[in-house]
Biopython code that builds the backbone (N, CA, C, O; Angstrom):
import numpy as np
from Bio.PDB.StructureBuilder import StructureBuilder

atoms = [
    (1, "MET", "N", (-10.130, 7.775, 21.291)),
    (1, "MET", "CA", (-10.389, 6.489, 21.873)),
    (1, "MET", "C", (-11.865, 6.159, 21.702)),
    (1, "MET", "O", (-12.720, 7.027, 21.876)),
    (2, "ALA", "N", (-12.163, 4.937, 21.369)),
    (2, "ALA", "CA", (-13.544, 4.536, 21.133)),
    (2, "ALA", "C", (-14.301, 4.420, 22.446)),
    (2, "ALA", "O", (-13.758, 3.972, 23.456)),
    (3, "LYS", "N", (-15.537, 4.824, 22.418)),
    (3, "LYS", "CA", (-16.396, 4.683, 23.582)),
    (3, "LYS", "C", (-16.843, 3.240, 23.693)),
    (3, "LYS", "O", (-16.781, 2.495, 22.715)),
    (4, "ASP", "N", (-17.299, 2.830, 24.888)),
    (4, "ASP", "CA", (-17.745, 1.455, 25.092)),
    (4, "ASP", "C", (-18.904, 1.099, 24.166)),
    (4, "ASP", "O", (-19.032, -0.053, 23.752)),
    (5, "SER", "N", (-19.752, 2.080, 23.836)),
    (5, "SER", "CA", (-20.918, 1.805, 23.001)),
    (5, "SER", "C", (-20.566, 1.718, 21.517)),
    (5, "SER", "O", (-21.367, 1.223, 20.724)),
    (6, "GLU", "N", (-19.376, 2.193, 21.127)),
    (6, "GLU", "CA", (-18.970, 2.132, 19.732)),
    (6, "GLU", "C", (-18.333, 0.787, 19.437)),
    (6, "GLU", "O", (-17.552, 0.262, 20.232)),
    (7, "GLN", "N", (-18.680, 0.239, 18.281)),
    (7, "GLN", "CA", (-18.121, -1.049, 17.884)),
    (7, "GLN", "C", (-17.058, -0.816, 16.818)),
    (7, "GLN", "O", (-17.320, -0.146, 15.820)),
    (8, "GLN", "N", (-15.864, -1.361, 17.021)),
    (8, "GLN", "CA", (-14.785, -1.197, 16.056)),
    (8, "GLN", "C", (-14.795, -2.358, 15.076)),
    (8, "GLN", "O", (-15.036, -3.505, 15.454)),
    (9, "VAL", "N", (-14.530, -2.046, 13.815)),
    (9, "VAL", "CA", (-14.484, -3.053, 12.774)),
    (9, "VAL", "C", (-13.035, -3.176, 12.322)),
    (9, "VAL", "O", (-12.392, -2.172, 12.014)),
    (10, "HIS", "N", (-12.527, -4.385, 12.282)),
    (10, "HIS", "CA", (-11.154, -4.633, 11.828)),
    (10, "HIS", "C", (-11.222, -5.293, 10.465)),
    (10, "HIS", "O", (-11.826, -6.354, 10.305)),
    (11, "LEU", "N", (-10.604, -4.664, 9.493)),
    (11, "LEU", "CA", (-10.561, -5.215, 8.145)),
    (11, "LEU", "C", (-9.437, -6.227, 8.037)),
    (11, "LEU", "O", (-8.439, -6.140, 8.753)),
    (12, "THR", "N", (-9.601, -7.183, 7.144)),
    (12, "THR", "CA", (-8.530, -8.145, 6.911)),
    (12, "THR", "C", (-7.436, -7.477, 6.089)),
    (12, "THR", "O", (-7.645, -6.409, 5.513)),
    (13, "ARG", "N", (-6.296, -8.098, 6.041)),
    (13, "ARG", "CA", (-5.182, -7.562, 5.260)),
    (13, "ARG", "C", (-5.572, -7.427, 3.787)),
    (13, "ARG", "O", (-5.234, -6.436, 3.140)),
    (14, "GLU", "N", (-6.289, -8.432, 3.259)),
    (14, "GLU", "CA", (-6.699, -8.399, 1.864)),
    (14, "GLU", "C", (-7.647, -7.233, 1.602)),
    (14, "GLU", "O", (-7.547, -6.576, 0.565)),
    (15, "GLU", "N", (-8.574, -6.966, 2.539)),
    (15, "GLU", "CA", (-9.504, -5.848, 2.372)),
    (15, "GLU", "C", (-8.759, -4.515, 2.393)),
    (15, "GLU", "O", (-9.067, -3.619, 1.607)),
    (16, "ARG", "N", (-7.774, -4.379, 3.294)),
    (16, "ARG", "CA", (-6.998, -3.138, 3.351)),
    (16, "ARG", "C", (-6.201, -2.947, 2.063)),
    (16, "ARG", "O", (-6.113, -1.830, 1.553)),
    (17, "GLU", "N", (-5.613, -4.034, 1.527)),
    (17, "GLU", "CA", (-4.856, -3.944, 0.288)),
    (17, "GLU", "C", (-5.768, -3.555, -0.878)),
    (17, "GLU", "O", (-5.379, -2.754, -1.728)),
    (18, "GLN", "N", (-6.977, -4.116, -0.922)),
    (18, "GLN", "CA", (-7.943, -3.799, -1.985)),
    (18, "GLN", "C", (-8.320, -2.321, -1.929)),
    (18, "GLN", "O", (-8.386, -1.663, -2.967)),
    (19, "ILE", "N", (-8.565, -1.796, -0.741)),
    (19, "ILE", "CA", (-8.900, -0.381, -0.581)),
    (19, "ILE", "C", (-7.739, 0.482, -1.070)),
    (19, "ILE", "O", (-7.959, 1.482, -1.753)),
    (20, "GLY", "N", (-6.522, 0.111, -0.731)),
    (20, "GLY", "CA", (-5.343, 0.853, -1.172)),
    (20, "GLY", "C", (-5.200, 0.852, -2.679)),
    (20, "GLY", "O", (-4.873, 1.880, -3.272)),
    (21, "ARG", "N", (-5.441, -0.299, -3.311)),
    (21, "ARG", "CA", (-5.342, -0.374, -4.773)),
    (21, "ARG", "C", (-6.397, 0.503, -5.440)),
    (21, "ARG", "O", (-6.100, 1.190, -6.417)),
    (22, "ARG", "N", (-7.633, 0.486, -4.919)),
    (22, "ARG", "CA", (-8.696, 1.325, -5.491)),
    (22, "ARG", "C", (-8.364, 2.807, -5.312)),
    (22, "ARG", "O", (-8.600, 3.614, -6.211)),
    (23, "THR", "N", (-7.820, 3.157, -4.153)),
    (23, "THR", "CA", (-7.448, 4.550, -3.899)),
    (23, "THR", "C", (-6.356, 4.992, -4.862)),
    (23, "THR", "O", (-6.455, 6.065, -5.458)),
    (24, "ASN", "N", (-5.319, 4.182, -5.022)),
    (24, "ASN", "CA", (-4.226, 4.518, -5.943)),
    (24, "ASN", "C", (-4.718, 4.623, -7.377)),
    (24, "ASN", "O", (-4.279, 5.504, -8.116)),
    (25, "ALA", "N", (-5.631, 3.731, -7.789)),
    (25, "ALA", "CA", (-6.173, 3.795, -9.149)),
    (25, "ALA", "C", (-6.958, 5.089, -9.347)),
    (25, "ALA", "O", (-6.901, 5.686, -10.422)),
    (26, "GLY", "N", (-7.682, 5.523, -8.333)),
    (26, "GLY", "CA", (-8.423, 6.783, -8.414)),
    (26, "GLY", "C", (-7.488, 7.964, -8.569)),
    (26, "GLY", "O", (-7.744, 8.858, -9.376)),
    (27, "PHE", "N", (-6.403, 7.978, -7.804)),
    (27, "PHE", "CA", (-5.423, 9.061, -7.935)),
    (27, "PHE", "C", (-4.808, 9.054, -9.333)),
    (27, "PHE", "O", (-4.625, 10.112, -9.936)),
    (28, "ALA", "N", (-4.490, 7.875, -9.847)),
    (28, "ALA", "CA", (-3.855, 7.771, -11.165)),
    (28, "ALA", "C", (-4.769, 8.307, -12.265)),
    (28, "ALA", "O", (-4.284, 8.867, -13.249)),
    (29, "ARG", "N", (-6.084, 8.144, -12.113)),
    (29, "ARG", "CA", (-7.021, 8.623, -13.138)),
    (29, "ARG", "C", (-7.026, 10.142, -13.227)),
    (29, "ARG", "O", (-7.215, 10.693, -14.311)),
    (30, "VAL", "N", (-6.822, 10.826, -12.109)),
    (30, "VAL", "CA", (-6.929, 12.286, -12.121)),
    (30, "VAL", "C", (-5.576, 12.994, -12.065)),
    (30, "VAL", "O", (-5.514, 14.223, -12.074)),
    (31, "GLU", "N", (-4.516, 12.230, -12.008)),
    (31, "GLU", "CA", (-3.184, 12.811, -11.919)),
    (31, "GLU", "C", (-2.805, 13.481, -13.241)),
    (31, "GLU", "O", (-3.049, 12.935, -14.317)),
    (32, "ARG", "N", (-2.220, 14.642, -13.148)),
    (32, "ARG", "CA", (-1.780, 15.357, -14.349)),
    (32, "ARG", "C", (-0.312, 15.048, -14.596)),
    (32, "ARG", "O", (0.497, 15.009, -13.669)),
    (33, "ALA", "N", (0.012, 14.831, -15.860)),
    (33, "ALA", "CA", (1.395, 14.564, -16.217)),
    (33, "ALA", "C", (1.747, 15.388, -17.449)),
    (33, "ALA", "O", (1.074, 15.297, -18.475)),
    (34, "ALA", "N", (2.785, 16.180, -17.347)),
    (34, "ALA", "CA", (3.233, 16.996, -18.473)),
    (34, "ALA", "C", (4.448, 16.330, -19.100)),
    (34, "ALA", "O", (5.386, 15.939, -18.404)),
    (35, "VAL", "N", (4.420, 16.208, -20.414)),
    (35, "VAL", "CA", (5.533, 15.607, -21.142)),
    (35, "VAL", "C", (5.961, 16.603, -22.214)),
    (35, "VAL", "O", (5.151, 17.056, -23.022)),
    (36, "ASP", "N", (7.235, 16.929, -22.204)),
    (36, "ASP", "CA", (7.758, 17.857, -23.209)),
    (36, "ASP", "C", (7.674, 17.246, -24.598)),
    (36, "ASP", "O", (7.813, 16.034, -24.767)),
    (37, "GLU", "N", (7.444, 18.095, -25.587)),
    (37, "GLU", "CA", (7.365, 17.630, -26.964)),
    (37, "GLU", "C", (8.703, 17.013, -27.362)),
    (37, "GLU", "O", (9.763, 17.565, -27.071)),
    (38, "GLY", "N", (8.642, 15.880, -28.020)),
    (38, "GLY", "CA", (9.851, 15.197, -28.449)),
    (38, "GLY", "C", (10.400, 14.224, -27.418)),
    (38, "GLY", "O", (11.339, 13.481, -27.703)),
    (39, "THR", "N", (9.821, 14.222, -26.226)),
    (39, "THR", "CA", (10.270, 13.299, -25.191)),
    (39, "THR", "C", (9.718, 11.908, -25.477)),
    (39, "THR", "O", (8.567, 11.758, -25.889)),
    (40, "GLU", "N", (10.538, 10.909, -25.259)),
    (40, "GLU", "CA", (10.083, 9.541, -25.477)),
    (40, "GLU", "C", (9.094, 9.146, -24.392)),
    (40, "GLU", "O", (9.034, 9.755, -23.324)),
    (41, "ALA", "N", (8.328, 8.120, -24.692)),
    (41, "ALA", "CA", (7.336, 7.631, -23.740)),
    (41, "ALA", "C", (8.013, 7.174, -22.450)),
    (41, "ALA", "O", (9.114, 6.625, -22.465)),
    (42, "ILE", "N", (7.341, 7.409, -21.361)),
    (42, "ILE", "CA", (7.852, 6.988, -20.055)),
    (42, "ILE", "C", (7.668, 5.479, -19.926)),
    (42, "ILE", "O", (6.555, 4.989, -20.120)),
    (43, "PRO", "N", (8.721, 4.727, -19.604)),
    (43, "PRO", "CA", (8.565, 3.277, -19.470)),
    (43, "PRO", "C", (7.628, 2.938, -18.315)),
    (43, "PRO", "O", (7.732, 3.512, -17.231)),
    (44, "THR", "N", (6.724, 2.015, -18.552)),
    (44, "THR", "CA", (5.766, 1.628, -17.513)),
    (44, "THR", "C", (5.841, 0.155, -17.180)),
    (44, "THR", "O", (4.982, -0.369, -16.470)),
    (45, "GLY", "N", (6.862, -0.519, -17.687)),
    (45, "GLY", "CA", (6.991, -1.949, -17.432)),
    (45, "GLY", "C", (7.496, -2.236, -16.029)),
    (45, "GLY", "O", (7.724, -1.326, -15.232)),
    (46, "SER", "N", (7.663, -3.491, -15.751)),
    (46, "SER", "CA", (8.156, -3.951, -14.459)),
    (46, "SER", "C", (9.569, -3.418, -14.221)),
    (46, "SER", "O", (10.380, -3.367, -15.146)),
    (47, "ILE", "N", (9.862, -3.023, -12.982)),
    (47, "ILE", "CA", (11.183, -2.471, -12.688)),
    (47, "ILE", "C", (12.052, -3.416, -11.880)),
    (47, "ILE", "O", (13.162, -3.047, -11.498)),
    (48, "GLY", "N", (11.596, -4.584, -11.620)),
    (48, "GLY", "CA", (12.416, -5.528, -10.882)),
    (48, "GLY", "C", (11.631, -6.774, -10.537)),
    (48, "GLY", "O", (10.453, -6.905, -10.871)),
    (49, "GLN", "N", (12.307, -7.683, -9.862)),
    (49, "GLN", "CA", (11.660, -8.916, -9.443)),
    (49, "GLN", "C", (10.852, -8.672, -8.176)),
    (49, "GLN", "O", (11.200, -7.805, -7.374)),
    (50, "PRO", "N", (9.770, -9.435, -7.991)),
    (50, "PRO", "CA", (9.038, -9.334, -6.727)),
    (50, "PRO", "C", (9.953, -9.736, -5.570)),
    (50, "PRO", "O", (10.770, -10.647, -5.705)),
    (51, "LEU", "N", (9.813, -9.056, -4.440)),
    (51, "LEU", "CA", (10.650, -9.361, -3.291)),
    (51, "LEU", "C", (10.172, -10.628, -2.594)),
    (51, "LEU", "O", (8.972, -10.892, -2.510)),
    (52, "THR", "N", (11.128, -11.410, -2.094)),
    (52, "THR", "CA", (10.775, -12.587, -1.308)),
    (52, "THR", "C", (10.425, -12.137, 0.110)),
    (52, "THR", "O", (10.762, -11.025, 0.516)),
    (53, "GLU", "N", (9.750, -13.005, 0.856)),
    (53, "GLU", "CA", (9.411, -12.670, 2.242)),
    (53, "GLU", "C", (10.669, -12.416, 3.062)),
    (53, "GLU", "O", (10.676, -11.541, 3.927)),
    (54, "GLU", "N", (11.729, -13.168, 2.801)),
    (54, "GLU", "CA", (12.975, -12.980, 3.542)),
    (54, "GLU", "C", (13.600, -11.618, 3.257)),
    (54, "GLU", "O", (14.136, -10.977, 4.161)),
    (55, "GLU", "N", (13.531, -11.170, 1.983)),
    (55, "GLU", "CA", (14.083, -9.867, 1.628)),
    (55, "GLU", "C", (13.257, -8.751, 2.276)),
    (55, "GLU", "O", (13.819, -7.777, 2.775)),
    (56, "ILE", "N", (11.947, -8.886, 2.270)),
    (56, "ILE", "CA", (11.087, -7.892, 2.924)),
    (56, "ILE", "C", (11.387, -7.848, 4.415)),
    (56, "ILE", "O", (11.514, -6.771, 4.997)),
    (57, "ARG", "N", (11.500, -9.026, 5.032)),
    (57, "ARG", "CA", (11.796, -9.107, 6.467)),
    (57, "ARG", "C", (13.136, -8.425, 6.785)),
    (57, "ARG", "O", (13.261, -7.735, 7.797)),
    (58, "ARG", "N", (14.141, -8.625, 5.907)),
    (58, "ARG", "CA", (15.449, -8.012, 6.118)),
    (58, "ARG", "C", (15.358, -6.494, 6.018)),
    (58, "ARG", "O", (15.997, -5.784, 6.795)),
    (59, "ARG", "N", (14.562, -5.984, 5.061)),
    (59, "ARG", "CA", (14.472, -4.540, 4.838)),
    (59, "ARG", "C", (13.666, -3.810, 5.910)),
    (59, "ARG", "O", (14.035, -2.706, 6.310)),
    (60, "VAL", "N", (12.575, -4.409, 6.378)),
    (60, "VAL", "CA", (11.703, -3.700, 7.325)),
    (60, "VAL", "C", (11.919, -4.117, 8.774)),
    (60, "VAL", "O", (11.440, -3.448, 9.690)),
    (61, "GLY", "N", (12.630, -5.206, 8.987)),
    (61, "GLY", "CA", (12.843, -5.709, 10.336)),
    (61, "GLY", "C", (11.825, -6.786, 10.668)),
    (61, "GLY", "O", (10.677, -6.731, 10.225)),
    (62, "SER", "N", (12.252, -7.750, 11.440)),
    (62, "SER", "CA", (11.402, -8.899, 11.749)),
    (62, "SER", "C", (10.138, -8.497, 12.506)),
    (62, "SER", "O", (9.053, -9.005, 12.221)),
    (63, "GLY", "N", (10.278, -7.577, 13.478)),
    (63, "GLY", "CA", (9.118, -7.152, 14.269)),
    (63, "GLY", "C", (8.068, -6.468, 13.416)),
    (63, "GLY", "O", (6.878, -6.758, 13.541)),
    (64, "ASN", "N", (8.504, -5.552, 12.538)),
    (64, "ASN", "CA", (7.561, -4.876, 11.645)),
    (64, "ASN", "C", (6.909, -5.854, 10.674)),
    (64, "ASN", "O", (5.722, -5.743, 10.369)),
    (65, "PHE", "N", (7.691, -6.805, 10.197)),
    (65, "PHE", "CA", (7.164, -7.793, 9.263)),
    (65, "PHE", "C", (6.065, -8.607, 9.919)),
    (65, "PHE", "O", (5.003, -8.805, 9.327)),
    (66, "GLU", "N", (6.306, -9.083, 11.138)),
    (66, "GLU", "CA", (5.302, -9.881, 11.847)),
    (66, "GLU", "C", (4.077, -9.045, 12.190)),
    (66, "GLU", "O", (2.955, -9.548, 12.120)),
    (67, "SER", "N", (4.264, -7.778, 12.560)),
    (67, "SER", "CA", (3.134, -6.903, 12.878)),
    (67, "SER", "C", (2.256, -6.679, 11.656)),
    (67, "SER", "O", (1.032, -6.634, 11.772)),
    (68, "ALA", "N", (2.868, -6.539, 10.493)),
    (68, "ALA", "CA", (2.109, -6.295, 9.260)),
    (68, "ALA", "C", (1.267, -7.503, 8.874)),
    (68, "ALA", "O", (0.258, -7.356, 8.183)),
    (69, "LYS", "N", (1.663, -8.683, 9.305)),
    (69, "LYS", "CA", (0.910, -9.885, 8.984)),
    (69, "LYS", "C", (-0.300, -10.052, 9.898)),
    (69, "LYS", "O", (-1.162, -10.886, 9.624)),
    (70, "ASN", "N", (-0.382, -9.275, 10.979)),
    (70, "ASN", "CA", (-1.486, -9.351, 11.925)),
    (70, "ASN", "C", (-2.703, -8.645, 11.328)),
    (70, "ASN", "O", (-2.649, -7.441, 11.077)),
    (71, "ASP", "N", (-3.787, -9.364, 11.097)),
    (71, "ASP", "CA", (-4.970, -8.798, 10.451)),
    (71, "ASP", "C", (-5.689, -7.749, 11.293)),
    (71, "ASP", "O", (-6.523, -7.018, 10.760)),
    (72, "LEU", "N", (-5.398, -7.648, 12.578)),
    (72, "LEU", "CA", (-6.083, -6.680, 13.425)),
    (72, "LEU", "C", (-5.384, -5.335, 13.417)),
    (72, "LEU", "O", (-5.883, -4.383, 14.017)),
    (73, "GLN", "N", (-4.245, -5.232, 12.757)),
    (73, "GLN", "CA", (-3.499, -3.986, 12.706)),
    (73, "GLN", "C", (-4.189, -3.010, 11.756)),
    (73, "GLN", "O", (-4.525, -3.367, 10.627)),
    (74, "SER", "N", (-4.397, -1.787, 12.215)),
    (74, "SER", "CA", (-4.997, -0.782, 11.342)),
    (74, "SER", "C", (-3.913, -0.155, 10.482)),
    (74, "SER", "O", (-2.743, -0.132, 10.862)),
    (75, "GLY", "N", (-4.304, 0.349, 9.332)),
    (75, "GLY", "CA", (-3.356, 0.989, 8.439)),
    (75, "GLY", "C", (-2.888, 2.315, 8.991)),
    (75, "GLY", "O", (-3.597, 2.953, 9.769)),
    (76, "SER", "N", (-1.705, 2.733, 8.599)),
    (76, "SER", "CA", (-1.155, 3.997, 9.039)),
    (76, "SER", "C", (-1.877, 5.147, 8.357)),
    (76, "SER", "O", (-2.126, 5.086, 7.153)),
    (77, "ILE", "N", (-2.212, 6.174, 9.086)),
    (77, "ILE", "CA", (-2.896, 7.327, 8.537)),
    (77, "ILE", "C", (-1.968, 8.108, 7.626)),
    (77, "ILE", "O", (-2.424, 8.718, 6.659)),
    (78, "ASN", "N", (-0.687, 8.101, 7.913)),
    (78, "ASN", "CA", (0.274, 8.927, 7.183)),
    (78, "ASN", "C", (0.970, 8.212, 6.041)),
    (78, "ASN", "O", (1.888, 8.773, 5.443)),
    (79, "SER", "N", (0.571, 7.010, 5.722)),
    (79, "SER", "CA", (1.295, 6.303, 4.659)),
    (79, "SER", "C", (0.644, 6.451, 3.326)),
    (79, "SER", "O", (1.138, 5.913, 2.335)),
]
sb = StructureBuilder()
sb.init_structure("model")
sb.init_model(0)
sb.init_chain("A")
sb.init_seg("    ")
for serial, (resi, resn, name, xyz) in enumerate(atoms, 1):
    if name == "N":
        sb.init_residue(resn, " ", resi, " ")
    sb.init_atom(name, np.array(xyz, "f"), 0.0, 1.0, " ", f" {name:<3s}", serial, name[0])
structure = sb.get_structure()
């Protein structure tokens, strides 16, 4: 719990997403991948259509969807 003298900073959703993208790109740069000789290239193209807000809301639940849109929500440590 933060002390009264400590000031908490809340990042916007866009800032949290940017941090996540940079983190994932860093992991991708150092990730090791072994491919057996003669194996075809791994497809890296798009795997589907972008989800609509309604589809996301249906999958995660309305309450979770609305909470995720709140810019004061901190990111999950375990995700």
